[in-house]
C-alpha positions as a Markdown table, in Angstrom:
| # | Residue | x | y | z |
|---|---|---|---|---|
| 1 | Met | -10.2 | 71.6 | -47.7 |
| 2 | Glu | -10.5 | 70.6 | -44.2 |
| 3 | Tyr | -8.7 | 67.8 | -43.1 |
| 4 | Arg | -7.5 | 65.6 | -39.6 |
| 5 | Arg | -4.7 | 63.3 | -38.9 |
| 6 | Val | -5.2 | 60.4 | -36.7 |
| 7 | Gly | -2.4 | 58.4 | -36.8 |
| 8 | Asn | -0.8 | 57.2 | -40.1 |
| 9 | Lys | -3.7 | 58.7 | -41.4 |
| 10 | Ile | -5.3 | 61.8 | -42.8 |
| 11 | Ile | -9.1 | 62.6 | -43.7 |
| 12 | Ala | -9.3 | 65.4 | -46.1 |
| 13 | Val | -12.9 | 66.9 | -46.7 |
| 14 | Leu | -12.8 | 69.0 | -49.7 |
| 15 | Glu | -16.0 | 72.2 | -50.7 |
| 16 | Arg | -17.6 | 72.8 | -53.8 |
| 17 | Gly | -15.3 | 74.2 | -56.1 |
| 18 | Glu | -12.1 | 73.0 | -54.8 |
| 19 | Glu | -9.8 | 71.0 | -57.3 |
| 20 | Leu | -8.9 | 67.4 | -56.0 |
| 21 | Cys | -5.7 | 66.5 | -57.7 |
| 22 | Ala | -4.1 | 70.3 | -57.0 |
| 23 | Ala | -5.5 | 69.6 | -53.2 |
| 24 | Leu | -3.8 | 66.5 | -52.4 |
| 25 | Arg | -0.8 | 68.1 | -53.7 |
| 26 | Ala | -1.2 | 70.9 | -51.4 |
| 27 | Leu | -1.8 | 68.5 | -48.5 |
| 28 | Ala | 1.8 | 67.0 | -49.7 |
| 29 | Ala | 3.5 | 69.7 | -49.5 |
| 30 | Asp | 1.8 | 71.2 | -46.2 |
| 31 | Glu | 1.8 | 68.2 | -44.2 |
| 32 | Gly | 5.3 | 66.8 | -45.5 |
| 33 | Ile | 4.3 | 64.0 | -46.7 |
| 34 | Lys | 6.5 | 61.0 | -48.1 |
| 35 | Phe | 4.0 | 58.6 | -49.4 |
| 36 | Ala | 0.8 | 58.0 | -48.9 |
| 37 | Leu | -1.9 | 55.7 | -50.3 |
| 38 | Val | -5.3 | 57.3 | -51.4 |
| 39 | Ser | -8.8 | 56.9 | -51.5 |
| 40 | Ala | -11.7 | 59.3 | -51.9 |
| 41 | His | -15.5 | 59.5 | -52.9 |
| 42 | Gly | -17.8 | 62.1 | -53.5 |
| 43 | Ser | -19.4 | 64.2 | -56.3 |
| 44 | Cys | -17.4 | 66.7 | -59.2 |
| 45 | Gly | -19.0 | 68.7 | -62.2 |
| 46 | Ser | -16.1 | 69.0 | -64.6 |
| 47 | Val | -13.7 | 65.8 | -64.5 |
| 48 | Arg | -10.4 | 64.9 | -66.7 |
| 49 | Leu | -9.8 | 60.9 | -67.3 |
| 50 | Gly | -7.3 | 59.6 | -68.9 |
| 51 | Ser | -6.5 | 56.1 | -70.6 |
| 52 | Tyr | -3.2 | 54.8 | -71.6 |
| 53 | Asp | -2.2 | 54.9 | -75.2 |
| 54 | Arg | 0.5 | 52.4 | -75.7 |
| 55 | Arg | 1.4 | 53.8 | -78.8 |
| 56 | Gly | 2.9 | 57.1 | -77.5 |
| 57 | Gly | 3.3 | 56.6 | -74.2 |
| 58 | Arg | 1.1 | 59.0 | -73.1 |
| 59 | Leu | -2.7 | 59.3 | -71.3 |
| 60 | Met | -5.2 | 60.2 | -74.3 |
| 61 | Ile | -7.1 | 63.0 | -71.9 |
| 62 | Glu | -11.3 | 62.9 | -72.0 |
| 63 | Arg | -13.1 | 66.0 | -70.5 |
| 64 | Tyr | -16.5 | 65.5 | -68.8 |
| 65 | Ser | -18.9 | 67.9 | -68.0 |
| 66 | Asp | -22.7 | 68.0 | -68.0 |
| 67 | Ile | -24.3 | 70.9 | -67.4 |
| 68 | Ala | -28.3 | 68.6 | -66.1 |
| 69 | Cys | -26.4 | 66.9 | -63.3 |
| 70 | Asp | -22.9 | 66.2 | -61.7 |
| 71 | Phe | -20.8 | 63.3 | -61.6 |
| 72 | Glu | -21.0 | 60.8 | -59.2 |
| 73 | Leu | -17.0 | 60.4 | -58.1 |
| 74 | Ala | -17.4 | 56.5 | -57.2 |
| 75 | Ser | -14.3 | 55.7 | -57.1 |
| 76 | Val | -11.3 | 57.3 | -56.8 |
| 77 | Thr | -8.0 | 55.0 | -55.7 |
| 78 | Gly | -4.0 | 55.8 | -55.9 |
| 79 | Glu | -0.6 | 57.0 | -54.6 |
| 80 | Leu | 0.7 | 60.2 | -53.7 |
| 81 | Ile | 4.2 | 61.0 | -53.9 |
| 82 | Gly | 6.0 | 64.3 | -51.4 |
| 83 | Gly | 8.5 | 65.8 | -52.2 |
| 84 | Asp | 9.5 | 68.8 | -53.7 |
| 85 | Glu | 7.0 | 68.5 | -56.4 |
| 86 | Pro | 4.4 | 66.1 | -55.3 |
| 87 | Ala | 2.8 | 63.7 | -57.6 |
| 88 | Leu | -0.7 | 61.9 | -58.0 |
| 89 | Ser | -1.0 | 58.5 | -59.9 |
| 90 | Leu | -4.4 | 58.4 | -59.1 |
| 91 | His | -7.3 | 56.3 | -61.2 |
| 92 | Ala | -11.5 | 57.3 | -61.1 |
| 93 | Val | -14.8 | 55.7 | -61.6 |
| 94 | Ile | -17.5 | 58.4 | -62.1 |
| 95 | Gly | -20.9 | 58.1 | -63.2 |
| 96 | Ser | -24.3 | 59.8 | -64.6 |
| 97 | Val | -27.8 | 59.4 | -64.8 |
| 98 | Ile | -29.3 | 59.8 | -68.0 |
| 99 | Lys | -33.1 | 60.5 | -68.0 |
| 100 | Ser | -35.3 | 58.1 | -70.4 |
| 101 | Asp | -36.6 | 60.3 | -71.8 |
| 102 | Glu | -33.3 | 61.3 | -73.7 |
| 103 | Phe | -33.8 | 57.6 | -75.1 |
| 104 | Gly | -37.2 | 58.0 | -76.3 |
| 105 | Ser | -40.4 | 56.2 | -74.7 |
| 106 | Arg | -39.4 | 52.5 | -75.2 |
| 107 | Leu | -37.5 | 52.6 | -72.2 |
| 108 | Gly | -40.6 | 53.8 | -69.7 |
| 109 | Asp | -39.8 | 55.8 | -66.8 |
| 110 | Arg | -36.2 | 53.9 | -66.1 |
| 111 | His | -33.1 | 55.9 | -66.0 |
| 112 | Ile | -29.6 | 54.9 | -67.7 |
| 113 | Gly | -26.6 | 55.0 | -65.5 |
| 114 | Ile | -23.4 | 56.0 | -67.1 |
| 115 | Val | -20.2 | 54.8 | -66.3 |
| 116 | Tyr | -16.5 | 56.2 | -67.5 |
| 117 | Ala | -13.0 | 55.2 | -65.2 |
| 118 | Gly | -9.9 | 56.6 | -65.9 |
| 119 | Thr | -6.5 | 57.8 | -64.9 |
| 120 | Leu | -7.7 | 61.0 | -62.9 |
| 121 | Glu | -6.2 | 64.1 | -63.4 |
| 122 | Phe | -8.7 | 66.8 | -62.7 |
| 123 | Ala | -11.9 | 66.8 | -60.8 |
| 124 | Glu | -13.8 | 69.8 | -59.8 |
| 125 | Val | -15.5 | 69.2 | -56.3 |
| 126 | Ser | -19.5 | 69.8 | -56.6 |
| 127 | Ala | -21.4 | 68.7 | -53.6 |
| 128 | Gly | -18.7 | 67.7 | -51.5 |
| 129 | Cys | -16.0 | 65.4 | -51.5 |
| 130 | Thr | -13.8 | 62.6 | -48.9 |
| 131 | Ala | -10.5 | 61.6 | -49.3 |
| 132 | Val | -8.5 | 59.3 | -46.9 |
| 133 | Leu | -4.8 | 59.0 | -46.9 |
| 134 | Glu | -2.7 | 56.2 | -45.6 |
| 135 | Leu | 0.4 | 57.4 | -44.8 |
| 136 | Leu | 3.5 | 55.2 | -45.0 |
| 137 | Glu | 7.3 | 54.9 | -45.2 |
| 138 | Leu | 8.4 | 54.6 | -48.4 |
| 139 | Asp | 10.5 | 55.3 | -51.2 |
| 140 | Ala | 9.0 | 55.5 | -54.6 |
| 141 | Arg | 8.4 | 57.2 | -57.5 |
| 142 | Leu | 6.4 | 57.9 | -60.6 |
| 143 | Ala | 8.0 | 57.1 | -63.5 |
| 144 | Glu | 7.1 | 57.6 | -67.1 |
| 145 | Val | 6.1 | 54.7 | -68.8 |
| 146 | Pro | 8.4 | 54.5 | -72.1 |
| 147 | Glu | 6.4 | 54.9 | -75.7 |
| 148 | Gln | 5.7 | 51.6 | -77.2 |
| 149 | Glu | 6.9 | 50.4 | -80.8 |
| 150 | Ser | 3.7 | 51.7 | -83.1 |
| 151 | Gly | 1.7 | 48.2 | -84.7 |
| 152 | Gly | 2.4 | 47.9 | -88.2 |
| 153 | Gly | -0.5 | 47.1 | -90.4 |
| 154 | Ile | -4.0 | 49.1 | -91.3 |
| 155 | Leu | -5.1 | 48.5 | -87.3 |
| 156 | Gly | -1.4 | 50.9 | -86.7 |
| 157 | Lys | -2.3 | 53.7 | -89.0 |
| 158 | Ile | -6.2 | 53.6 | -88.2 |
| 159 | Gly | -5.2 | 53.9 | -84.0 |
| 160 | Arg | -2.7 | 56.8 | -84.8 |
| 161 | Thr | -5.1 | 58.5 | -87.6 |
| 162 | Phe | -8.1 | 58.4 | -84.5 |
| 163 | Ala | -5.7 | 59.0 | -81.6 |
| 164 | Lys | -7.3 | 62.1 | -79.9 |
| 165 | Thr | -4.6 | 64.6 | -78.5 |
| 166 | Asp | -5.2 | 68.3 | -78.1 |
| 167 | Gly | -1.7 | 69.2 | -76.4 |
| 168 | Phe | -2.4 | 68.3 | -73.0 |
| 169 | Asp | -2.1 | 64.6 | -72.9 |
| 170 | Pro | 0.7 | 64.1 | -70.4 |
| 171 | Pro | 3.2 | 60.7 | -69.7 |
| 172 | Tyr | 1.4 | 57.7 | -68.4 |
| 173 | Lys | 3.7 | 57.0 | -64.9 |
| 174 | Arg | 3.4 | 53.8 | -62.8 |
| 175 | Leu | 4.8 | 53.7 | -59.6 |
| 176 | Glu | 8.2 | 52.1 | -59.0 |
| 177 | Leu | 9.7 | 51.2 | -55.5 |
| 178 | Glu | 13.3 | 52.2 | -54.6 |
């Protein structure tokens, strides 16, 4: 990663193979960042996005990887908290194009775009990625959202039955101002 600090902003450029979340945590440690608002865009070959499971107060992580093409990292926004163990709360929108022949001939020569969004846990950069950090003197922390009561009845049971977990489902965190 190459970066430049200009006033209260840092512009970071990531190269193929770098992982965005790890690079931002390392940047926070190297530059002594206390708090930063993050925005980024680029392309990635492998991504992990999470969705909040209110029954368990955790993220249900889904892995995205496509051999044919990379994902467009259309938008990443969130916060970076510095300190002894830098932490992130990032949210992303990723997209990919599927050729019409995968859906049959009725689409003609058009392509279909598929979009996914969620809490960003991992993004391996492919063609490149640019991140902008706006540094602020702000005391804040990321706090775990507590587990909520599981819904009763048949819908609560169905949700618990089909909830996907693979042992990597981290707690959902939200920003708390100090």
